VMD Tcl script that draws the C-alpha trace (Angstrom):
set ca {
  {-24.69 26.50 6.93}
  {-21.09 27.55 6.24}
  {-18.60 25.52 4.30}
  {-16.90 22.78 6.23}
  {-13.21 23.24 7.04}
  {-10.65 20.91 5.41}
  {-10.65 18.63 8.45}
  {-14.22 17.59 7.67}
  {-13.52 16.20 4.22}
  {-15.58 13.37 2.86}
  {-15.17 10.22 4.86}
  {-13.89 12.04 7.94}
  {-14.60 10.51 11.31}
  {-15.37 12.33 14.55}
  {-12.23 13.88 16.15}
  {-12.70 12.22 19.56}
  {-13.12 8.82 17.90}
  {-10.15 9.27 15.56}
  {-7.91 10.22 18.52}
  {-8.78 6.93 20.23}
  {-8.21 5.01 17.01}
  {-4.84 6.73 16.53}
  {-3.82 5.64 20.03}
  {-4.89 2.09 19.14}
  {-2.82 2.26 15.92}
  {0.18 3.33 18.02}
  {-0.31 0.41 20.43}
  {-0.77 -2.21 17.71}
  {2.22 -0.87 15.75}
  {4.40 -0.96 18.86}
  {3.41 -4.57 19.56}
  {4.09 -5.64 15.97}
  {7.51 -3.95 15.88}
  {8.42 -5.42 19.29}
  {7.45 -8.96 18.26}
  {9.21 -8.57 14.91}
  {12.35 -7.34 16.67}
  {12.52 -10.45 18.84}
  {12.05 -12.64 15.77}
  {14.75 -10.81 13.86}
  {17.39 -10.85 16.57}
  {16.77 -14.53 17.27}
  {16.82 -15.74 13.64}
  {19.88 -16.48 11.57}
  {22.81 -18.86 11.31}
  {23.56 -18.20 15.00}
  {20.25 -19.39 16.45}
  {18.92 -18.03 19.73}
  {15.78 -18.64 21.70}
  {13.55 -15.65 22.42}
  {14.86 -15.61 25.99}
  {18.48 -15.59 24.79}
  {17.67 -12.87 22.26}
  {16.13 -10.68 24.96}
  {19.10 -11.29 27.26}
  {21.48 -10.19 24.49}
  {19.35 -7.14 23.72}
  {19.32 -6.01 27.35}
  {22.84 -7.16 28.26}
  {24.04 -5.03 31.23}
  {27.62 -5.25 29.93}
  {26.53 -3.10 27.01}
  {24.13 -0.69 28.69}
  {26.46 0.10 31.60}
  {29.26 1.20 29.25}
  {28.37 4.40 27.31}
  {31.39 3.95 25.03}
  {29.82 0.84 23.49}
  {26.58 2.65 22.68}
  {28.46 5.62 21.24}
  {30.62 3.41 19.05}
  {27.53 1.70 17.65}
  {25.54 4.85 16.94}
  {28.38 7.19 15.92}
  {30.89 4.80 14.36}
  {34.46 4.03 15.35}
  {35.96 7.22 13.92}
  {33.55 9.63 15.60}
  {33.78 7.72 18.89}
  {37.59 7.88 18.83}
  {37.50 11.63 18.16}
  {35.24 12.03 21.18}
  {37.78 10.17 23.32}
  {35.63 7.11 24.02}
  {37.63 4.27 25.48}
  {37.75 0.86 23.84}
  {35.04 -1.37 25.36}
  {35.85 -4.53 27.20}
  {35.08 -7.97 25.78}
  {31.42 -8.38 24.87}
  {29.64 -11.77 24.77}
  {29.30 -13.24 21.28}
  {25.48 -13.26 21.34}
  {25.35 -9.60 22.37}
  {27.87 -8.67 19.69}
  {25.89 -10.45 16.96}
  {22.60 -8.88 18.04}
  {23.90 -5.32 18.27}
  {26.28 -5.23 15.30}
  {24.37 -7.36 12.78}
  {20.70 -7.88 13.64}
  {19.57 -4.77 15.52}
  {20.74 -2.39 12.74}
  {18.51 -4.32 10.33}
  {15.51 -3.67 12.55}
  {16.35 0.03 12.93}
  {16.85 0.48 9.19}
  {13.51 -1.25 8.60}
  {11.82 1.16 11.01}
  {13.35 4.23 9.36}
  {12.64 2.99 5.82}
  {9.03 2.22 6.80}
  {8.65 5.73 8.21}
  {10.06 7.34 5.07}
  {8.06 5.32 2.55}
  {4.73 5.65 4.36}
  {5.30 9.35 5.03}
  {6.23 10.18 1.45}
  {3.35 8.11 0.10}
  {0.90 10.07 2.23}
  {2.25 13.38 0.91}
  {2.21 12.23 -2.72}
  {-1.40 11.08 -2.45}
  {-2.38 14.51 -1.14}
  {-0.57 16.62 -3.73}
  {-1.84 14.44 -6.59}
  {-5.28 13.85 -5.01}
  {-4.98 10.19 -5.97}
  {-5.10 7.17 -3.65}
  {-2.97 5.19 -6.09}
  {-0.02 7.62 -5.84}
  {3.16 6.19 -4.34}
  {6.60 7.41 -3.29}
  {7.89 6.31 -6.68}
  {5.19 7.91 -8.82}
  {7.16 11.10 -9.45}
  {10.30 9.41 -10.70}
  {12.16 8.50 -7.50}
  {12.42 4.77 -8.17}
  {13.17 5.31 -11.85}
  {16.00 7.73 -11.19}
  {17.45 5.71 -8.33}
  {17.20 2.40 -10.17}
  {18.81 3.81 -13.31}
  {21.61 5.38 -11.28}
  {22.27 2.07 -9.52}
  {22.58 0.18 -12.82}
  {24.77 2.85 -14.42}
  {27.17 2.71 -11.47}
  {27.26 -1.09 -11.31}
  {27.66 -1.59 -15.07}
  {29.66 1.41 -16.30}
  {31.32 2.96 -13.23}
  {31.87 0.08 -10.78}
  {34.69 1.98 -9.04}
  {32.01 4.32 -7.65}
  {30.21 1.42 -5.97}
  {31.31 2.55 -2.51}
  {29.21 5.70 -3.02}
  {26.18 3.82 -4.37}
  {23.69 4.79 -1.60}
  {24.45 8.49 -1.96}
  {24.36 8.30 -5.77}
  {21.01 6.49 -5.64}
  {19.60 9.32 -3.55}
  {20.95 11.93 -5.98}
  {19.50 10.00 -8.92}
  {16.05 9.97 -7.36}
  {16.15 13.70 -6.71}
  {17.36 14.47 -10.25}
  {14.54 12.39 -11.70}
  {12.00 14.31 -9.61}
  {13.36 17.66 -10.83}
  {13.07 16.36 -14.41}
  {9.47 15.28 -13.79}
  {8.60 18.69 -12.37}
  {10.25 20.43 -15.36}
  {8.26 18.31 -17.83}
  {5.00 18.95 -15.95}
  {5.59 22.71 -15.74}
  {3.50 24.87 -18.07}
  {2.90 28.18 -16.30}
  {2.32 26.00 -13.25}
  {1.68 22.32 -12.60}
  {-1.32 20.16 -11.77}
  {-1.78 16.73 -10.19}
  {-2.58 15.16 -13.56}
  {0.46 16.68 -15.28}
  {2.75 15.49 -12.49}
  {1.42 11.95 -12.74}
  {1.78 11.86 -16.52}
  {5.29 13.30 -16.35}
  {6.19 10.64 -13.79}
  {4.91 7.92 -16.12}
  {6.99 9.35 -19.00}
  {10.20 9.51 -16.99}
  {9.57 6.05 -15.51}
  {9.04 4.51 -18.96}
  {12.19 6.05 -20.43}
  {14.32 5.14 -17.41}
  {12.94 1.59 -17.41}
  {13.87 1.15 -21.07}
  {17.41 2.37 -20.41}
  {17.69 -0.02 -17.45}
  {16.66 -2.93 -19.68}
  {19.25 -1.92 -22.27}
  {21.97 -1.75 -19.63}
  {21.30 -5.36 -18.63}
  {22.58 -6.43 -22.05}
  {25.95 -4.87 -21.23}
  {26.43 -6.94 -18.07}
  {28.90 -9.80 -18.35}
  {29.62 -10.38 -14.65}
  {27.04 -12.47 -12.80}
  {27.98 -10.74 -9.53}
  {26.89 -7.40 -10.98}
  {23.57 -8.93 -12.00}
  {23.03 -10.23 -8.45}
  {23.88 -6.83 -6.95}
  {21.47 -5.10 -9.33}
  {18.71 -7.59 -8.51}
  {19.26 -7.05 -4.77}
  {18.81 -3.29 -5.17}
  {15.85 -3.44 -7.54}
  {14.07 -6.11 -5.45}
  {14.37 -4.14 -2.22}
  {16.12 -5.85 0.66}
  {17.34 -5.25 4.22}
  {19.96 -7.99 3.98}
  {23.43 -6.78 4.88}
  {22.50 -3.35 6.25}
  {24.38 -2.07 9.28}
  {24.98 0.94 11.46}
  {26.41 2.87 8.52}
  {22.97 2.74 6.87}
  {21.30 3.80 10.13}
  {23.56 6.85 10.33}
  {22.93 7.62 6.67}
  {19.12 7.59 6.73}
  {18.39 8.89 10.25}
  {19.18 12.62 9.66}
  {17.15 12.71 6.45}
  {14.24 11.03 8.21}
  {14.20 13.67 10.95}
  {14.42 16.51 8.39}
  {11.69 15.17 6.09}
  {9.30 14.29 8.91}
  {9.71 17.77 10.38}
  {9.01 19.42 7.03}
  {6.03 17.18 6.33}
  {4.38 17.67 9.72}
  {4.84 21.44 9.48}
  {3.03 21.38 6.13}
  {0.07 19.23 7.23}
  {-2.34 22.14 6.96}
  {-1.22 22.87 3.39}
  {-1.88 19.26 2.43}
  {-5.43 19.60 3.75}
  {-5.95 22.68 1.61}
  {-4.48 21.06 -1.51}
  {-7.08 18.30 -1.22}
  {-9.79 20.93 -1.76}
  {-8.49 21.66 -5.27}
  {-6.31 24.36 -6.83}
  {-9.04 26.95 -7.23}
  {-10.14 26.69 -3.63}
  {-6.53 26.78 -2.44}
  {-5.91 29.96 -4.45}
  {-9.06 31.53 -3.03}
  {-7.74 30.80 0.46}
  {-4.56 32.71 -0.38}
  {-2.14 29.78 -0.60}
  {0.81 29.81 -2.99}
  {0.00 26.49 -4.64}
  {3.15 25.93 -6.67}
  {5.49 26.79 -3.81}
  {3.63 24.56 -1.37}
  {3.34 21.68 -3.84}
  {7.02 21.84 -4.80}
  {8.31 22.06 -1.22}
  {6.07 19.26 0.02}
  {6.88 17.07 -2.98}
  {10.59 17.74 -2.45}
  {10.33 16.58 1.16}
  {8.47 13.45 0.03}
  {10.97 12.67 -2.73}
  {13.94 13.20 -0.41}
  {12.29 10.93 2.13}
  {11.70 8.18 -0.44}
  {15.16 8.64 -1.98}
  {16.83 8.18 1.41}
  {14.89 4.93 1.84}
  {15.94 3.73 -1.61}
  {19.57 4.61 -0.89}
  {19.82 2.06 1.95}
  {17.20 -0.59 1.10}
  {16.63 -0.48 -2.64}
  {13.25 -0.31 -4.36}
  {10.70 -1.49 -1.80}
  {7.18 -0.99 -3.11}
  {3.65 -0.88 -1.73}
  {4.46 0.52 1.73}
  {3.69 4.04 0.52}
  {0.50 2.76 -1.14}
  {-0.91 0.50 1.55}
  {-0.16 2.38 4.76}
  {-1.74 5.79 3.94}
  {-4.89 4.08 2.70}
  {-5.29 1.93 5.81}
  {-4.57 4.79 8.21}
  {-6.90 7.14 6.33}
  {-9.74 4.65 6.67}
  {-9.12 4.53 10.43}
  {-8.37 8.10 11.53}
  {-9.80 10.18 8.68}
  {-8.39 12.70 6.22}
  {-6.83 15.55 8.29}
  {-3.09 15.26 7.78}
  {-2.02 16.20 11.30}
  {-3.43 12.80 12.32}
  {-2.91 10.96 9.05}
  {0.83 11.69 8.89}
  {1.34 10.63 12.50}
  {-0.56 7.41 11.83}
  {1.67 6.69 8.84}
  {4.77 7.25 11.00}
  {3.48 4.54 13.33}
  {2.06 2.03 10.85}
  {4.84 2.21 8.22}
  {7.51 0.59 10.39}
  {5.03 -2.03 11.61}
  {4.27 -3.16 8.05}
  {7.87 -3.21 6.83}
  {9.54 -4.71 9.90}
  {6.66 -7.16 10.33}
  {6.91 -8.33 6.69}
  {10.67 -8.73 6.97}
  {10.31 -10.74 10.18}
  {7.58 -12.91 8.66}
  {9.83 -13.78 5.76}
  {12.63 -14.71 8.16}
  {10.30 -16.79 10.33}
  {8.75 -18.77 7.48}
  {11.81 -19.27 5.28}
  {14.67 -19.12 7.80}
  {17.60 -19.36 7.12}
  {16.85 -18.14 3.58}
  {17.21 -14.37 3.12}
  {14.20 -13.41 0.99}
  {14.09 -9.71 -0.04}
  {11.34 -7.95 1.85}
  {10.38 -6.13 -1.37}
  {9.20 -9.42 -2.87}
  {7.09 -10.23 0.19}
  {5.48 -6.79 0.17}
  {4.85 -7.09 -3.57}
  {2.74 -10.21 -3.02}
  {0.91 -8.73 -0.01}
  {0.39 -5.37 -1.68}
  {-0.93 -6.84 -4.90}
  {-3.50 -8.94 -3.07}
  {-4.51 -6.03 -0.85}
  {-5.19 -3.67 -3.75}
  {-7.02 -6.31 -5.73}
  {-9.34 -6.65 -2.73}
  {-9.85 -2.88 -2.53}
  {-10.58 -2.55 -6.22}
  {-13.30 -5.17 -5.91}
  {-14.84 -3.54 -2.84}
  {-14.70 0.19 -3.71}
  {-16.16 1.48 -6.94}
  {-14.54 4.91 -6.61}
  {-11.14 3.61 -5.45}
  {-8.26 5.85 -6.51}
  {-9.79 9.29 -5.90}
  {-9.28 11.51 -2.89}
}
mol new
graphics top color blue
foreach p $ca { graphics top sphere $p radius 0.5 }
foreach p [lrange $ca 0 end-1] q [lrange $ca 1 end] { graphics top cylinder $p $q radius 0.2 }
display resetview
């Protein structure tokens, strides 16, 4: 018998069965996001029933006027340049839903997509189920950049999301440079990420001693805890283009991820340029995670949990696995955020804390059930 192709890696399920399971994942994810959306737009200081929330979401006064939609999605400046007229008076409930609450849901969807997608790529290029979007220095670089800006250069606070993204990318380049020795390997990348994370974490701790303003401490905690509180259409516009770019790059490289799982020697024998593929795919994953950090802070466990769950359902081939992560990532993040709002309303608990508790329990369960957990 000939060697099996990458699609038939260990633990792979039959293609016809995995296609049905993927469709089921899509349906369940859609239902979770829909229910979470109704919870989110109905919760808050301005309480609404589910019926009132749905009426505000589907208000004909908004959907019949294209200028309103354009002003929401493009911003006031871009809409004015396009010659959009000023919309007529909009009901208060509709205004609250579409300017305050709906952007939070959309940002949660996009952040969930980015974190799950990047986690899936990182686990493939490191061949490790415990890899996460922050393993290669993204969280360390972004977190350190946030603290430096808040503590030392507060006048740059208006550019904090963009600077957080740049910090994550710089940290990844540093990790790759440390790991490089006539090439890289999954183990060297992981170790380099641990080194950079440890150094950056120590510097972050030192910077806390320089803080004298309690407001700065609260801002830093909000970013490092990971939260969707206060996000708006500006954050939607910021993360959406990067999401489209990174998802396109990742899906186009699905076949290369399958080959990388076979090991470096096998990949070389198949004629693949390992370092180029690994660097480009890792860059897409880091950019995806950095864009999520730039608008929502350091939200953990989505990139760990989602790829593992989807892999157990649809198998290892990345043309299905990546699509499954695109569907399940938003369901987990938006669902967790809505659950926190439903249980503790009107308190605004950072979704990163909720996912930390859920993720820790989930991986403790997996470690007890799987003896070989952590290897791909």
